[in-house]
C-alpha positions as CSV (number, residue, x, y, z in Angstrom):
1,M,4.3,12.5,-25.6
2,N,1.3,11.1,-23.7
3,K,0.3,13.0,-20.6
4,R,0.9,11.0,-17.4
5,A,-1.7,10.6,-14.7
6,F,-0.9,12.2,-11.3
7,V,-0.7,9.8,-8.4
8,L,-0.1,10.7,-4.7
9,S,1.6,8.6,-2.0
10,I,1.0,9.5,1.7
11,A,3.7,7.5,3.5
12,G,6.7,7.5,5.8
13,F,10.2,8.5,4.8
14,D,12.6,5.6,4.8
15,P,16.2,6.7,4.5
16,S,17.2,3.4,2.8
17,A,14.6,4.1,0.0
18,G,13.5,0.5,0.0
19,A,10.1,1.2,1.5
20,G,7.8,4.1,2.1
21,I,7.5,7.3,0.1
22,L,10.7,6.9,-1.8
23,A,9.9,3.4,-2.9
24,D,6.4,4.5,-4.0
25,I,7.8,7.4,-6.1
26,K,10.3,5.0,-7.8
27,T,7.4,2.6,-8.6
28,F,5.1,5.4,-9.9
29,E,7.8,6.5,-12.3
30,Q,8.4,3.0,-13.6
31,Q,4.7,2.6,-14.1
32,E,4.7,5.7,-16.2
33,T,2.7,7.9,-13.9
34,Y,3.8,11.2,-12.2
35,G,4.2,10.6,-8.5
36,F,3.6,13.1,-5.8
37,G,4.7,12.5,-2.2
38,V,3.3,13.6,1.2
39,C,5.4,12.6,4.2
40,S,3.5,11.1,7.2
41,A,6.5,10.2,9.3
42,I,10.3,10.3,9.5
43,T,11.6,6.8,10.2
44,F,15.1,5.9,11.6
45,Q,16.0,2.7,9.8
46,D,17.8,0.9,7.1
47,E,16.7,-2.2,5.2
48,S,17.3,-4.6,8.2
49,Y,17.1,-2.4,11.3
50,F,14.4,-0.1,12.7
51,E,15.3,2.3,15.4
52,G,12.3,4.6,15.7
53,V,9.8,7.0,14.1
54,N,8.9,10.7,14.4
55,W,5.3,11.2,13.4
56,L,4.1,14.3,11.5
57,D,0.8,15.6,12.8
58,N,-2.5,15.8,10.8
59,E,-2.1,19.5,10.1
60,Q,1.3,19.0,8.5
61,I,0.2,16.1,6.4
62,I,-2.9,17.8,5.2
63,H,-1.0,21.1,4.5
64,Q,1.4,19.2,2.2
65,A,-1.5,17.5,0.3
66,K,-3.6,20.7,0.0
67,L,-1.1,22.5,-2.2
68,L,-1.1,19.6,-4.6
69,F,-4.8,19.1,-4.8
70,D,-5.3,22.9,-5.4
71,K,-3.1,22.7,-8.5
72,Y,-3.4,19.2,-9.9
73,S,-6.1,16.7,-10.7
74,I,-5.5,13.8,-8.4
75,D,-7.9,10.9,-8.6
76,F,-5.8,8.1,-7.0
77,V,-4.0,8.1,-3.6
78,K,-2.0,5.4,-2.0
79,I,-1.7,5.7,1.8
80,G,0.9,3.8,3.7
81,L,2.4,4.4,7.2
82,I,0.0,6.4,9.4
83,Q,0.2,7.0,13.1
84,S,-3.3,5.8,14.0
85,L,-6.7,5.0,12.6
86,Q,-7.9,8.3,14.0
87,T,-5.3,10.1,11.9
88,L,-6.1,8.0,8.9
89,D,-9.9,8.7,9.2
90,E,-9.3,12.5,9.4
91,I,-7.0,12.5,6.4
92,I,-9.4,10.4,4.3
93,N,-12.3,12.7,5.2
94,T,-10.2,15.7,4.2
95,L,-9.1,14.2,0.9
96,L,-12.7,13.2,0.0
97,S,-13.9,16.7,0.8
98,W,-11.5,18.0,-1.9
99,N,-12.3,15.2,-4.4
100,P,-15.4,13.1,-3.7
101,K,-14.5,10.8,-6.6
102,L,-11.1,10.1,-5.2
103,K,-10.0,6.4,-5.0
104,I,-7.9,5.6,-2.0
105,I,-5.7,2.5,-1.8
106,W,-4.6,1.7,1.8
107,D,-1.6,-0.4,2.5
108,P,-2.2,-1.1,6.3
109,I,1.4,-1.1,7.6
110,L,1.0,-2.4,11.2
111,K,4.6,-3.6,11.8
112,A,8.0,-2.8,10.3
113,S,9.8,-5.7,8.5
114,A,12.5,-5.2,11.2
115,G,10.0,-6.0,13.9
116,F,8.8,-2.6,15.2
117,D,5.0,-2.5,16.0
118,F,3.1,0.6,14.9
119,H,-0.4,-0.5,15.9
120,S,-1.0,-3.0,18.6
121,E,-4.7,-2.6,19.0
122,I,-7.4,-2.1,16.3
123,N,-10.6,-0.2,16.9
124,V,-13.0,-2.4,14.9
125,V,-15.8,0.2,14.7
126,L,-13.4,2.8,13.3
127,L,-11.8,0.3,11.0
128,E,-15.1,-0.5,9.4
129,K,-15.9,3.2,9.1
130,I,-12.6,3.8,7.2
131,L,-13.0,0.7,5.0
132,K,-16.4,2.0,3.7
133,K,-14.6,5.2,2.4
134,I,-11.7,3.6,0.5
135,Y,-11.4,1.7,-2.8
136,L,-8.9,-1.0,-1.9
137,I,-7.0,-2.4,1.0
138,T,-3.8,-4.4,0.5
139,P,-3.0,-6.3,3.7
140,N,-0.4,-9.1,4.0
141,L,-1.2,-12.3,6.0
142,P,0.1,-11.0,9.4
143,E,-1.9,-7.7,8.8
144,V,-5.2,-9.4,7.9
145,R,-4.8,-11.6,11.0
146,Q,-4.4,-8.4,13.2
147,L,-7.2,-6.5,11.5
148,I,-9.7,-9.4,11.8
149,Q,-9.7,-11.4,15.1
150,G,-11.2,-14.8,15.6
151,E,-10.9,-18.4,14.5
152,F,-11.1,-17.8,10.7
153,S,-8.8,-18.7,7.9
154,D,-6.8,-15.9,6.3
155,E,-9.1,-16.0,3.2
156,E,-12.1,-15.8,5.4
157,K,-10.7,-12.8,7.2
158,A,-10.1,-11.1,3.8
159,L,-13.7,-11.9,2.9
160,K,-14.9,-10.1,6.0
161,L,-12.9,-7.1,5.0
162,S,-14.4,-7.3,1.5
163,E,-17.8,-6.6,3.0
164,F,-16.7,-3.0,3.2
165,C,-14.2,-2.5,0.3
166,Q,-12.2,-4.4,-2.2
167,V,-9.3,-6.4,-0.9
168,Y,-6.0,-7.5,-2.3
169,L,-4.5,-10.1,0.1
170,K,-0.8,-10.5,-0.3
171,G,0.3,-14.1,0.3
172,G,4.1,-13.7,0.5
173,H,4.2,-14.6,4.2
174,S,2.7,-18.1,3.6
175,E,4.8,-21.2,4.0
176,N,3.7,-22.7,0.7
177,A,6.2,-23.5,-2.0
178,Y,4.5,-20.8,-4.1
179,C,3.1,-17.3,-3.4
180,E,-0.6,-16.8,-4.0
181,D,-2.3,-13.4,-3.8
182,I,-6.1,-13.0,-3.8
183,L,-8.2,-10.1,-5.1
184,L,-11.7,-9.9,-3.7
185,V,-14.0,-7.6,-5.7
186,E,-17.7,-7.6,-6.3
187,N,-18.2,-11.1,-4.8
188,Q,-15.5,-12.5,-7.1
189,K,-12.1,-14.0,-6.3
190,F,-9.1,-13.7,-8.5
191,Y,-5.9,-15.6,-7.7
192,F,-2.4,-14.5,-8.7
193,K,0.1,-17.3,-8.3
194,S,3.8,-17.2,-8.6
195,E,6.8,-19.3,-7.7
196,R,9.0,-18.3,-4.8
197,I,12.2,-16.6,-5.9
198,P,15.5,-17.6,-4.3
199,D,16.9,-14.6,-2.3
200,G,13.6,-12.8,-3.3
201,E,12.9,-11.2,0.0
202,K,12.9,-7.5,-0.3
203,H,12.5,-4.6,2.1
204,G,9.3,-2.6,1.3
205,S,7.9,-5.2,-1.1
206,G,4.3,-4.5,0.2
207,C,4.8,-0.7,-0.4
208,V,5.9,-1.4,-4.0
209,L,3.1,-3.7,-4.8
210,S,0.4,-1.4,-3.5
211,S,1.9,1.7,-5.2
212,A,2.1,-0.3,-8.5
213,I,-1.6,-1.2,-8.2
214,T,-2.4,2.4,-7.6
215,A,-0.4,3.6,-10.6
216,N,-2.0,1.1,-12.9
217,L,-5.5,2.1,-11.7
218,A,-4.6,5.7,-12.5
219,K,-3.9,4.6,-16.0
220,S,-7.5,3.6,-16.3
221,L,-6.9,-0.2,-16.1
222,S,-9.5,-2.4,-14.5
223,I,-8.7,-3.4,-11.0
224,H,-8.0,-7.0,-12.1
225,Q,-5.5,-5.9,-14.8
226,A,-4.0,-3.3,-12.5
227,C,-3.3,-6.0,-9.9
228,E,-2.0,-8.4,-12.5
229,N,0.4,-5.8,-13.9
230,A,1.6,-4.9,-10.4
231,K,2.2,-8.6,-9.5
232,Q,4.3,-8.9,-12.6
233,Y,6.3,-5.8,-11.7
234,M,6.7,-7.1,-8.2
235,N,8.2,-10.4,-9.5
236,Q,10.7,-8.4,-11.6
237,I,12.1,-6.4,-8.7
238,L,12.2,-9.5,-6.4
239,K,14.5,-11.0,-9.0
240,S,16.6,-7.8,-9.5
241,N,19.3,-8.7,-7.0
242,P,20.0,-11.0,-4.0
243,N,19.9,-8.2,-1.5
244,L,17.1,-6.7,0.6
245,L,17.1,-3.4,-1.4
246,A,15.4,-3.9,-4.8
247,Y,16.3,-2.4,-8.1
248,H,13.4,-0.8,-9.9
249,F,13.1,-1.2,-13.7
250,Q,10.6,-2.1,-16.4
251,S,11.5,-5.1,-18.7
């Protein structure tokens, strides 16, 4: 039996298991990696209603991760729901002090799908500082619009982010008849286009896509192939049932 790569998710706990750390672990498993989980927050929600969040402090988050890094070789980390950019920066600095070659994939969750705002203001200087330390950021359209202010197109805003790190822009929130994601890497653009799926809206779809990319990177695939595989997996779970909670499986 082949040895699986270890992958870590630092994310919030969603009791419905549609998003956050539970969804990430399910995705890691289906992508044939071994998933570790560090909890950054306890959320009070289901797939359609968000009531609130209880944040874990930096010390608690770092303590969870330290035990894993002491014992296992972890080269890829996906980070989801985090209380603030200051918290994110401290966590990233700590992780990189343990493993300077670590590749960090950040899914910038700024608002819950049920409408709860986590981050209303963005410190641009701190954001740029963070982006220079990570491998990939995976914003959706509302998130890229919040991260980059000004009269620019969504793709232009993604290009501005790509001055600091690689970007995977998720296009599911567009009003087009199709869904088109864009990978920006090394001054190149790669487009991933798919038809919209009837009843395909799923709670936590952004979490699943970013964790699928992370898992495929951990399997030593190129970033283009990792994103392509993740997009295919995403389309599978969007078709899995007509409800907001997806079923995870590999065809």
